[in-house]
N, C-alpha and C positions, 0 to 999 in steps of 0.2 A: 431450430431454435431450442428444441427439447434438450439437445446435447449441451448447448450453451448454458442453459439453466442448471443442468446436472453439475457441470464443473464450476459454475459461479457459486453454487451452494458450497462446494468444497473450498473455494477461495474465502467465502464468508466464515467458514469454520476456522480458517487460519486467522482471519481478522479478529475473531472472538478470543483467540489465544493472546493476541496483542492487547486487546481490551482488558483481559484478566490481569495482565502485567502492569496496567496503567499506561500503556502505550497507545498512540493514535491507532485505531483499529483498521489497519489495512492488511489485506491478505491476498495471496497469489498462489496459483498452481500452474504448472506447465504440463501439457498433455502431448504425448507422442503415440500414435497408433492406438488411440482410445485407452491409454494408460497414463496415470499421473507419474511423471518422472522427476518432478521437482516441486517442493512446497516451500513457502516462506511467509513470514509475517513481520511486521514492523518491530524492531528491537533497538532502535537508536539510543534511547535513554538507558535501557537495561544493559546493553553492551558498551555504552559510552563510545559509539562508533557512528560517524556520519554515514558510512556505507551500509549500515544494517537496515536497509529498506527491504520490504517484502520481495520485490522483483529481483533484487541483486542476490538475495539468499536463494530464491528459487532457481535463478539462472546458474548459480554455482553448483547447486545440487543436481540439476538436470545435466550440466556439462560433465560432472563426475559419472553420472549414470550412463550417459551416452559415450563417454570416453573421448569427447571431442568438444572444442569450443564452439563449433558450428551447431546450431540447433535448428537446422533446416527441417521443414515439414512439422514443426512444433507449433502449438497454439498456447499462448500465455493468457490466462484469465486473471484479472486483477480488479479488486473492488473499487479502486479509485484511479482515475487517470494518472499515468506516470509523470513524474517530474522530469527535468532535463537530464539528470544523471541516469535515471532508469530508462528513459526513452533512448538515450545514446547507447546504453548497454544492450537494449533490445535490438537495435539496428546492428550493432557490432556483432552480436551473437547470431545474426541471420535468422532470427525467429520469423516464421512465415506469417502468423496471424496473432493479433492481439484483440481480446474481448474485454471491454471495460464495463464496470458497473456504472458509476457516476463520474461526472466531470469535475474538474478541479479548477474553477475560474481564477484562483489566486496563484497557482503554481503549476498547472497542467501543461504538458508539452506533447500531448497527443491530440491537439485540436483546440484547446482553450487559449493559452497565451501564444504558444508556438505549436507547430505540428511536425516535430522532428521525425516521427514515425513514417510520414508519407512524403517527405521532401524529395523531389525528383533529383536534386543536386547530389544526393548521396548515392553510393553504389548499390544500396539495398533499400527497398521500401517495404513496409509492412502492410498487410491487409488488416484494416481496423473495423471492428464492430463496436458501436457505442450503445449504452443504455440498457444492457442486459441486467435485469433485476435491479434497476436503478433505484427504485423506492427503498428496497431493503438495504442496499449498499449505502445510500444516503442517510437512512434512519440510524444506522449503527454509529455513524460519524456524528450526527446531530445529538444523539443521546450521550455519547462520550463527552462532547464539548459542553453540553448543558450540565452534566455532572461535574466536569472539571471546573466550570465557573462557580458552581455552588461550593465545591470543595475549597477552591481558592478563597472565596468570600469568607467561609467559616474559619479557615486557617488565619486569615488576616484579622478577623475579629478576635480570635483566641490570642494572637500575638499582641494585639492592642490591649486586651484585658490584662495580660501578663505584665506588660510594661507599666500599665496604670497601677497595678498591685505593687510592683517593685518601687515605683515612685512614691507611693504612700508609705512604704516601709522606711524609705530614706528620710522622709519628712517626719 
């Protein structure tokens, strides 16, 4: 468990990079033989790219480092349960283990909505560990969305005030 905490802290560092960009704070690291070989964080809005999820970025980097698309004997640490795209990529890349921080009841495909990672119908199943540093992983997301709601409310109020001012000038 100590090893899981060590690497989930590294995934949280990646999530904080996404947070700093105003992105949903999701972070990921991939470990092989006790070394991080891939890192990623959510950059969908920054890159204007649907595929710019933390897991996809980390898988791309790990594959380059390994010189292979197969990431057998690797462990992927991610702060939030993967979506269907990332879960599929994890299975396709033959990652052996996935360690998740918190679950995603609205879009998770590692046990919440679906469990693509452990489906016996696929040619590869992943060993899954859930709930590692769950509170910390959940808190960063909660803080982000709380701040986002406040920011959106303030922006809406500022737009309304500007429109009212323009309307007064017209009259």
